[in-house]
MARFIVO-186405 format. One record per residue: x, y, z of N, C-alpha, C in turn. Coordinates in steps of 0.1 Angstrom, whole numbers, plus 2048, in hexadecimal, padded with zeros to 3 digits. Example, Ala and Ser with C-alpha at 12.3 -4.5 7.8 and 13.67 -1.06 7.14 Angstrom:
MARFIVO-186405
8847C784E87B7D384E8847DF84E 8807EA8478897F584788180084F 
//
This chain:
MARFIVO-186405
8097F17FE804803804807807800 81580F80881E81A80781F81C7FD 82180D7F582B8147E58218197D8 81281E7DC80B8217D480A8297D9 80E8317E881083C7EB81C8447E4 82483D7E18328437E18328467D1 82983C7C982883C7BA81C84A7B6 81284D7C180C8577BD8148657C2 81C8657CB8208737CF82F8717C5 8338697BE83D8707B28348737A5 8278687A082487179782187C798 8158817A781488D7A881E8977A9 8298987AD83589E7AA83B89F79F 83989679683A89A78E8368A077C 8268A178381C8AA77B8208B877E 8258BA78C8288C47958398CC784 83E8BF78B84A8C97858458CD779 8418C176E83A8C87648318D375D 8308D37678238E07658278EF765 8338EE7758358F97758438FC76F 84B8F37698518F375E8568F5754 84A8EA74B84B8F073F8378F4738 8318F57408218F973E82090473D 82B90D74182991A74583292473D 82B92E73183093572B83493E730 84594472C84994E72D84A957727 84895272084296171083296570F 82B95E71A81D96671681897571B 82097772581E98272F82398E723 83398A72083699A71A83099570D 82B98C7098219936FA8169986FD 81199470680599970C80A9AB70F 8139AF7118139BA71281D9BE706 81E9BA7008219C06F08199C56EB 80E9B86EC8039BC6E17F69CA6EB 7F89D16F97F69DA6FD7FC9E46FD 80A9E36FA8119EF6F580D9F86EB 8069ED6DE8039F36D47F79F96DA 7EB9FE6DF7E6A016E17D3A056DB 7D39FD6D07C59F66CC7C09E96CD 7C49E66DC7BF9D76E17B69DB6F2 7B09D36F47AC9D27007B69C4708 7B69C87137C09C171C7B99AD71D 7AD9B07187A29A37147A999C708 7A69A96FD7AB9A46F37BC9A16F4 7C59A46F57D09A36F77D0995700 7CE99570A7CB98470D7C4978707 7C197B6FE7B796F6F37C596D6E9 7C89756E67D29786D87DD9746DF 7E79716EC7EF9706F27ED95C6EF 7E09556F57E094E6FA7DD9496EC 7D49516E17D59456D37DF9426CF 7EF94F6CF7FD9506C57FF9426D2 8009426D880793A6E58049256DC 7F79286DA7F19186DC7F89156CC 7F59206C87FE91B6B780B9186B3 8159266BC8289216BE8279206CA 8349196CE8449136D38419276DD 8469266E684C92E6EF85C93A6E7 85F92E6DE8699346D68689376D0 8609366C685993B6BC8539496BE 84C9446CA84595A6CA8539616D4 86195C6D486B9656DC86C9656CA 86F95E6C086F9646B38699706AC 85C96C6B08509756A884F9836B3 8549856C08569916CB86499B6C1 86E9916BB87B9946B787999B6AC 8709936A486B99A69787A990690 87D98469187F97F68C87D96E688 87597567C86B96D67787395F66E 87F96166888595B66188095D653 87A94C64F87294563E86A949643 86895063485495262C84E946634 85193D63284393063B840938645 84A93565484993465D841947660 84595665884495D656832961651 83295764982295464181A94F64B 81B94D65881994166181294D66C 81B94D67081C95967A810963675 8119696658079706637FC96D666 7F99646617E99566637EA95C670 7EE95267E7EB9546857E696168F 7EC96B6907ED9726907DC98068B 7DE9826817D097F67B7C897C67D 7C196E67E7BB95F6807B1965695 7C29676967BB9696A57B79796AB 7C397F6A67B89866A77AA98E6A1 7A898669679998869578F9836A0 7999716A278F96A6AC78F97A6B6 79A9786BB7989836C979398C6C7 78E9956C07849A36BB77499A6BF 7779926B976598E6B37639856C4 76D9826CB76797F6DC7679866E3 7709916DF76E99D6EC7609A56E8 
//
């Protein structure tokens, strides 16, 4: 019985570590603040757009987007499409 509790503890610890270290985005808030600095969107719209963009890109890709290092034209086209669709979805939702 103690082995069961030990395994439950190990699994719970692993879930906690994964969630705290790997599932939290380090670019979500800076992306939202950059959106807010544009001055044309509400805080809710910028939060929505940040969620939308982070569903389609990794943190490293979002960092590249914020630095405007889009690289090849395929990636730049994907960024344009995602931002356009996200902006439209977030405008309609707010």
